[in-house]
C-alpha positions in Angstrom: 3.9 -8.3 51.5 3.8 -4.1 50.3 5.4 -5.9 47.3 3.7 -8.6 46.2 0.5 -6.3 46.5 2.1 -3.8 44.3 3.2 -6.0 41.6 -0.4 -8.2 41.9 -2.3 -4.2 41.6 0.4 -3.9 38.5 -0.6 -7.0 36.7 -4.2 -6.1 37.2 -3.2 -2.5 35.4 -1.2 -4.6 32.8 -4.3 -7.1 32.1 -6.4 -3.9 31.3 -4.7 -1.8 29.5 -3.0 -4.1 26.9 -6.3 -5.4 25.6 -7.7 -2.0 25.3 -3.8 -1.3 23.3 -4.6 -3.9 21.5 -8.5 -3.1 20.0 -7.0 0.5 19.5 -5.1 -0.3 16.9 -6.5 -0.7 13.5 -5.7 -3.9 11.6 -6.2 -2.6 8.0 -6.8 -5.1 5.1 -4.0 -5.4 2.6 -6.1 -5.4 -1.1 -4.4 -8.0 -2.9 -5.4 -8.5 -6.3 -4.0 -6.9 -10.4 -4.7 -3.5 -10.5 -4.6 -1.8 -13.9 -2.6 2.1 -14.4 -4.0 4.4 -16.1 -2.6 4.7 -20.0 0.3 7.0 -20.2 0.7 9.9 -23.1 1.6 6.6 -25.4 -1.6 4.3 -24.0 0.8 1.7 -22.2 -1.1 0.7 -19.1 0.5 -1.6 -16.5 -1.3 -4.6 -14.6 0.2 -4.5 -11.1 -0.5 -7.2 -8.9 -0.7 -6.1 -5.0 0.3 -8.5 -2.2 1.2 -8.2 1.9 5.0 -7.8 2.5 4.6 -8.2 6.3 2.4 -5.8 7.3 2.7 -3.7 4.6 1.4 -3.3 0.1 3.3 -3.9 -2.0 3.1 -4.3 -5.8 5.2 -5.7 -9.0 4.4 -5.1 -12.4 2.6 -8.4 -13.7 2.0 -7.3 -17.6 2.3 -4.7 -19.7 -0.2 -3.7 -22.6 -0.1 -1.2 -25.6 -3.0 1.1 -26.5 -4.7 -2.0 -28.1 -4.2 -4.3 -25.0 -2.4 -6.1 -26.8 1.1 -7.4 -24.5 4.0 -5.9 -25.2 7.8 -6.5 -24.1 8.7 -3.9 -21.5 11.6 -4.2 -19.1 9.2 -2.9 -16.3 7.2 -6.4 -16.1 8.6 -8.0 -12.8 9.9 -4.1 -11.2 8.5 -3.8 -7.9 6.6 -0.3 -7.6 5.0 0.0 -4.4 7.4 -0.3 -1.5 6.6 -0.8 1.9 3.2 0.6 2.4 2.6 1.2 5.8 -1.4 1.4 6.5 -2.7 3.9 8.2 -5.4 4.8 10.8 -7.2 6.4 8.5 -7.4 3.1 6.2 -5.2 4.4 3.6 -1.3 3.2 2.8 1.5 5.3 3.3 5.0 4.9 1.4 7.2 4.8 -1.4 5.9 4.2 -5.2 8.5 4.1 -7.9 6.8 5.5 -11.6 7.2 3.8 -15.0 10.2 5.8 -15.6 12.0 4.9 -12.5 10.4 8.2 -10.9 11.2 7.6 -7.0 8.0 8.9 -5.0 8.9 8.9 -1.3 6.0 9.9 0.1 3.1 8.5 -2.0 -0.6 7.5 -0.4 -2.4 4.8 -1.8 -6.5 4.9 -0.7 -8.9 2.1 -2.1 -12.6 2.7 -2.5 -14.4 -0.1 -3.6 -12.5 -0.8 -7.1 -10.4 1.7 -7.8 -7.2 2.4 -5.5 -6.3 6.4 -5.7 -2.8 6.7 -6.0 -1.1 10.3 -4.5 2.8 10.2 -5.6 4.7 13.1 -4.0 8.3 14.0 -4.5 10.2 17.2 -4.1 8.9 18.4 -7.0 5.0 17.8 -6.2 2.4 15.9 -6.4 0.9 13.5 -9.1 -2.6 11.6 -8.6 -3.3 8.5 -10.3 -6.0 5.9 -10.5 -6.1 2.0 -10.8 -8.7 -0.2 -11.3 -8.9 -3.8 -9.7 -9.2 -6.0 -12.7 -9.4 -9.6 -10.2 
């Protein structure tokens, strides 16, 4: 009888605790869309398509444009630039960013505010901040 009472008590505790735990986890919407990067010193901009990869945010270069806005051939097209950016409790995403010159920034944070994505990319040498604009 005591084992049955203990089991019932455990089930009651779990039935109350599990929904509370599930509600405590913040569900962050992964920002899907096409983003335009800031121009580099040569006027080149990338168009990066973001999407969900599991529960994380990932992004690939879809197009590269020159300073006049024309598509330009580039080996960067198709390259993954956002890797496993995991959602954080504050609504941001934390993971890896690979820059246009294949620079790896293992400690990167992306924050979305309206039609702007602020990317703070950090490595052992320091941090850079970039702002991308949502195209569609």
